[in-house]
N, C-alpha and C positions, 0 to 999 in steps of 0.2 A: 431400425430408426437411425438416421444419419447423426453422427456425433457433432456436437457444437463445442468450439473452444471460445471461451469468453472471459469477461472480467466483470466484477461487481464491486461497488463502493460502499463503505460504511464509515462510521466515525470512530475516533479514538481520544483517549484522555491521557495527557502526560502525567505520570505519577511520580517520577523520580528524575532529578536533574543533578545527580551526583557527579563529582569530578572523575571518579574511577568507574562508575557504572552508569551508562546512559540508556535508560529503559523507559518504556511507555506501554500503555495497555488500553484496551477498549473493546469494541465489537468488530470482529472481522466481517461479519455479515448478519443481517437480520431478515425477517420474513416480510418486511415492508415492500410495497410496490414502488419501484424506482421510477425515475423520470422518463425512462424509455419504455416503461410498461412491463418490465420483467419482474419476476418474484422468485426467491430461492427458499426452499424448505430447509431450515438449518438441521433438522433431524435426519435428513438424507445425505449429509455431508460425510466424506471420508478424508482422512489426512494422516500424514506421518507424524511421529512424535515431535520432530523438529523440522521446520521448513525454511528455505531461504527468505530473507528479507531483502527486497529489491527497491530500487529508486525508479519510480515511473515505469515499472515493468521492463526494465533493461536487464535481460537475462545474462549479459556478459559482464555486469558490474554490480555484484551483490554488495550490500552495505551492512548486513548483520544477519541475525537469526530470529525466528519467531516460533512460539508454541501456542497451541490452541487449548482451551478448556473444553469441558464436556458440552456438546451441543444441547440446547434446550429450545422450547417453543419460542422463546424470546430472541434467541440468536446464538452466535458462537463467540465467546470472549477470547481475547488473545493477549499475550505478553510478548513484547519484542525488545531486543537489545541491539544497539549500535556500538561496537567496541571502540575503545580508546587505543590507538596504535602510535608507535614511536615515529620520530622524524625520519628514521632510516627507511621507512616504507614509502616515502615519496608520494606518488599519485594516489596510492591507497589511502594514506592519511588525509590527503586533500578531499578525496571522495566521501569518506565517512564523516569527516568534520563538517563538510558542507551539508550533508544530509541531516546531521544532528542540528546544525545551526538553523536549518529551515523549520525543524520541529520546535526547537527552543524558542524561536522568535515568532511562531505562529504563522509562518509563511505557507507551510504545508499543514492542512487541517484534516486530512482524511487518509484512509487506507483503501486498498483495493485487492481483492483476491483474484489470482489467476487460477482457473479451474477447467476441468474436462467434464462436460455434461454426459452423464450415463443414462439418465432417464428423464424425459421432459415432455411437455405437451405445449403446442402452440395455442394461444388464446387470442381474443379480439384485440388485446393491447400489446402483446408481445409473446414471452415464453415463461411458462412455469417450470422451474427446474426442480424436479422431485428427488433426484439423486445426482451428486456431483463428487468429483475427486479434486480436492484443493492441493495445488502443488507449489504455490508461492504467495507471499503477501508483499504488497508494495506500498510505499508512501506516495501519495498523489496530491495534487493541488486542487483538483476540481472533482467534487463528489457527485454521484448521481442520486443518492438517497437524499430526500429533503432534510433529514435530521443529521446529515453528515458534517458535524462541526465538532471542534474540540470543546469539551464541556468544562475543563478546568486545567489550569497550569499551576504547578507548585514548584517554586524555585528556592533552594536553600542558600545559594551563593551566586554572585555575579560571575559571568564568564571571565576567564583570565584574558589579559590584554593580548597575549600571544595568539589565542584562539580567534579573537576578533580580527587580528591582523591577517590570519590565515584566510578567513572569510573574505576579507577585502581583496587579497591577492587572487583568490579564486574567482571573484566577480570580475576583476580586471582581465584575467585570462579569458573568461567567458566572453567579455565584450570584444576581444580580439578574434573570437571565433575559433580558438584553439581547443578548448575543452567544453563541450556542451554539458551543462549541469542537469538538464532534464531532456530525456529523449522520449517523446510521446507521439505516436502516430494517431491521426484522426481519420479513420476510413470512412468512406461514404456509406450511407445506409444500405445494407446488403439485401439481397433477395433471400427471403426466409426459406426458400427451397435449396439454398446452397449448402455446401459441405461445411463451411467454416463461417462463423458469425462473430466478428470482432467489434465490440461496441463499448461505448462509455469510456473512451480514452481521452 
Protein backbone atom coordinates (compact mmCIF):
# COMPACT_ATOMS: atom_id res chain seq x y z
CA UNK A 1 0.00 0.00 0.00
CA UNK A 2 1.31 3.48 -0.84
CA UNK A 3 2.37 5.55 2.19
CA UNK A 4 0.56 8.78 2.98
CA UNK A 5 2.16 11.77 4.68
CA UNK A 6 -0.46 13.96 6.27
CA UNK A 7 -1.60 16.16 9.14
CA UNK A 8 -4.55 16.05 11.51
CA UNK A 9 -5.93 18.68 13.84
CA UNK A 10 -7.22 18.57 17.41
CA UNK A 11 -7.90 20.87 20.32
CA UNK A 12 -5.85 21.89 23.32
CA UNK A 13 -6.30 23.51 26.69
CA UNK A 14 -3.90 26.03 28.20
CA UNK A 15 -3.10 24.79 31.70
CA UNK A 16 -0.21 26.95 32.87
CA UNK A 17 0.90 30.48 32.05
CA UNK A 18 3.83 30.76 34.42
CA UNK A 19 6.66 33.19 33.83
CA UNK A 20 9.34 30.48 33.89
CA UNK A 21 7.40 27.58 32.37
CA UNK A 22 5.12 28.05 29.40
CA UNK A 23 3.10 24.87 29.09
CA UNK A 24 -0.23 23.74 27.68
CA UNK A 25 -1.96 20.43 27.14
CA UNK A 26 -4.93 18.81 25.51
CA UNK A 27 -5.67 16.25 22.80
CA UNK A 28 -3.18 15.63 20.01
CA UNK A 29 -5.75 13.65 18.05
CA UNK A 30 -9.14 12.00 18.52
CA UNK A 31 -11.12 9.38 16.59
CA UNK A 32 -13.67 11.97 15.41
CA UNK A 33 -14.35 12.31 11.71
CA UNK A 34 -12.76 15.57 10.59
CA UNK A 35 -14.05 18.11 8.09
CA UNK A 36 -12.29 16.51 5.14
CA UNK A 37 -13.73 13.08 5.92
CA UNK A 38 -10.68 11.38 7.49
CA UNK A 39 -10.48 9.50 10.77
CA UNK A 40 -7.53 8.37 12.95
CA UNK A 41 -7.53 5.38 15.26
CA UNK A 42 -5.66 6.64 18.37
CA UNK A 43 -4.88 3.09 19.47
CA UNK A 44 -2.85 2.54 16.31
CA UNK A 45 -0.47 5.48 16.89
CA UNK A 46 3.26 5.19 17.58
CA UNK A 47 5.51 8.01 18.73
CA UNK A 48 8.79 8.80 20.51
CA UNK A 49 8.96 9.78 24.18
CA UNK A 50 9.54 13.43 23.22
CA UNK A 51 8.82 15.02 19.83
CA UNK A 52 9.40 18.50 18.36
CA UNK A 53 6.78 21.21 18.86
CA UNK A 54 6.54 23.27 15.66
CA UNK A 55 4.79 26.43 14.56
CA UNK A 56 2.47 25.78 11.62
CA UNK A 57 4.41 22.64 10.55
CA UNK A 58 7.56 24.65 9.87
CA UNK A 59 10.22 21.96 10.29
CA UNK A 60 13.09 24.47 10.18
CA UNK A 61 11.87 26.55 13.13
CA UNK A 62 10.92 24.47 16.21
CA UNK A 63 9.35 26.32 19.15
CA UNK A 64 9.48 23.69 21.90
CA UNK A 65 8.87 20.05 22.78
CA UNK A 66 5.83 17.84 23.32
CA UNK A 67 5.14 14.52 25.02
CA UNK A 68 2.14 12.25 24.52
CA UNK A 69 0.20 10.28 27.07
CA UNK A 70 -1.11 6.75 26.64
CA UNK A 71 -3.44 6.44 23.63
CA UNK A 72 -7.02 5.52 24.49
CA UNK A 73 -10.20 5.04 22.50
CA UNK A 74 -10.99 8.69 23.33
CA UNK A 75 -7.78 10.05 21.85
CA UNK A 76 -4.14 10.85 22.61
CA UNK A 77 -3.43 13.49 25.29
CA UNK A 78 -0.34 15.68 25.10
CA UNK A 79 1.71 18.11 27.16
CA UNK A 80 3.79 20.77 25.40
CA UNK A 81 6.23 23.41 26.54
CA UNK A 82 7.55 26.53 24.82
CA UNK A 83 10.79 27.58 26.57
CA UNK A 84 11.71 30.98 27.93
CA UNK A 85 15.01 32.09 26.35
CA UNK A 86 17.29 35.07 26.97
CA UNK A 87 17.74 38.19 24.88
CA UNK A 88 21.11 36.91 23.67
CA UNK A 89 19.33 34.36 21.48
CA UNK A 90 17.85 37.06 19.23
CA UNK A 91 15.58 35.59 16.56
CA UNK A 92 15.03 32.39 18.57
CA UNK A 93 13.63 34.44 21.43
CA UNK A 94 11.38 36.36 19.03
CA UNK A 95 10.11 33.10 17.56
CA UNK A 96 9.23 31.36 20.81
CA UNK A 97 7.82 34.53 22.40
CA UNK A 98 5.58 35.10 19.38
CA UNK A 99 4.39 31.48 19.42
CA UNK A 100 3.58 31.70 23.13
CA UNK A 101 1.83 35.04 22.68
CA UNK A 102 -0.46 33.49 20.08
CA UNK A 103 -1.42 30.75 22.55
CA UNK A 104 -1.71 33.16 25.48
CA UNK A 105 -4.05 35.54 23.70
CA UNK A 106 -6.16 32.82 22.07
CA UNK A 107 -5.07 33.67 18.53
CA UNK A 108 -4.01 30.05 17.98
CA UNK A 109 -6.57 27.60 19.30
CA UNK A 110 -5.59 24.22 17.88
CA UNK A 111 -2.80 21.75 17.32
CA UNK A 112 -1.94 19.44 14.46
CA UNK A 113 0.06 16.23 14.28
CA UNK A 114 2.44 15.49 11.46
CA UNK A 115 2.49 11.76 10.84
CA UNK A 116 3.38 8.91 8.50
CA UNK A 117 0.54 6.57 7.61
CA UNK A 118 1.52 2.92 7.97
CA UNK A 119 -1.85 1.18 7.64
CA UNK A 120 -4.95 2.81 6.22
CA UNK A 121 -8.03 2.29 4.08
CA UNK A 122 -9.85 4.60 1.71
CA UNK A 123 -13.52 5.24 2.49
CA UNK A 124 -16.43 7.00 0.81
CA UNK A 125 -15.51 10.21 2.66
CA UNK A 126 -11.73 10.09 2.89
CA UNK A 127 -9.20 7.88 4.69
CA UNK A 128 -9.33 5.78 7.84
CA UNK A 129 -5.85 5.72 9.37
CA UNK A 130 -5.47 2.49 11.32
CA UNK A 131 -1.75 2.75 12.16
CA UNK A 132 0.39 5.89 12.10
CA UNK A 133 3.78 7.16 13.28
CA UNK A 134 3.56 10.66 14.77
CA UNK A 135 6.77 12.66 14.36
CA UNK A 136 5.78 16.24 15.28
CA UNK A 137 3.10 18.37 16.91
CA UNK A 138 2.32 21.90 15.67
CA UNK A 139 0.37 24.85 16.94
CA UNK A 140 -2.04 25.94 14.19
CA UNK A 141 -4.76 28.54 13.72
CA UNK A 142 -7.36 26.61 11.73
CA UNK A 143 -8.53 23.19 12.96
CA UNK A 144 -10.20 20.49 10.90
CA UNK A 145 -12.00 18.77 13.77
CA UNK A 146 -15.33 20.44 14.66
CA UNK A 147 -14.44 20.43 18.38
CA UNK A 148 -10.95 21.89 17.88
CA UNK A 149 -11.16 24.86 20.23
CA UNK A 150 -9.39 25.92 23.41
CA UNK A 151 -11.64 24.86 26.26
CA UNK A 152 -10.06 26.86 29.08
CA UNK A 153 -7.44 29.49 29.75
CA UNK A 154 -5.99 29.94 33.22
CA UNK A 155 -3.69 32.88 33.85
CA UNK A 156 -2.06 33.63 37.17
CA UNK A 157 -0.35 36.88 36.21
CA UNK A 158 -0.39 39.44 33.37
CA UNK A 159 2.33 39.43 30.76
CA UNK A 160 5.27 41.75 31.51
CA UNK A 161 5.43 44.96 29.46
CA UNK A 162 8.72 43.85 27.88
CA UNK A 163 7.02 40.76 26.43
CA UNK A 164 4.14 42.79 25.00
CA UNK A 165 6.71 45.12 23.39
CA UNK A 166 8.45 42.08 21.88
CA UNK A 167 5.16 40.99 20.31
CA UNK A 168 4.55 44.46 18.92
CA UNK A 169 8.01 44.58 17.35
CA UNK A 170 7.54 41.13 15.87
CA UNK A 171 4.25 42.19 14.30
CA UNK A 172 5.91 45.29 12.85
CA UNK A 173 8.67 43.17 11.30
CA UNK A 174 6.06 40.82 9.88
CA UNK A 175 4.21 43.76 8.29
CA UNK A 176 7.41 44.71 6.48
CA UNK A 177 7.64 41.19 5.08
CA UNK A 178 10.95 40.39 6.79
CA UNK A 179 9.90 37.61 9.18
CA UNK A 180 6.84 35.50 8.38
CA UNK A 181 5.26 34.39 11.67
CA UNK A 182 3.22 31.60 10.10
CA UNK A 183 4.29 29.43 7.21
CA UNK A 184 1.46 27.26 5.96
CA UNK A 185 0.95 25.75 2.53
CA UNK A 186 -2.55 25.08 1.26
CA UNK A 187 -2.25 22.41 -1.41
CA UNK A 188 -5.01 21.65 -3.86
CA UNK A 189 -7.16 18.57 -3.24
CA UNK A 190 -4.93 15.65 -4.30
CA UNK A 191 -5.63 12.53 -6.26
CA UNK A 192 -6.26 9.73 -3.76
CA UNK A 193 -4.12 7.45 -5.87
CA UNK A 194 -1.03 9.64 -5.42
CA UNK A 195 1.96 8.83 -3.24
CA UNK A 196 1.64 11.83 -0.94
CA UNK A 197 -1.50 13.40 0.44
CA UNK A 198 -1.01 16.74 2.23
CA UNK A 199 -4.24 18.05 3.65
CA UNK A 200 -5.83 20.28 6.27
CA UNK A 201 -3.12 22.97 6.36
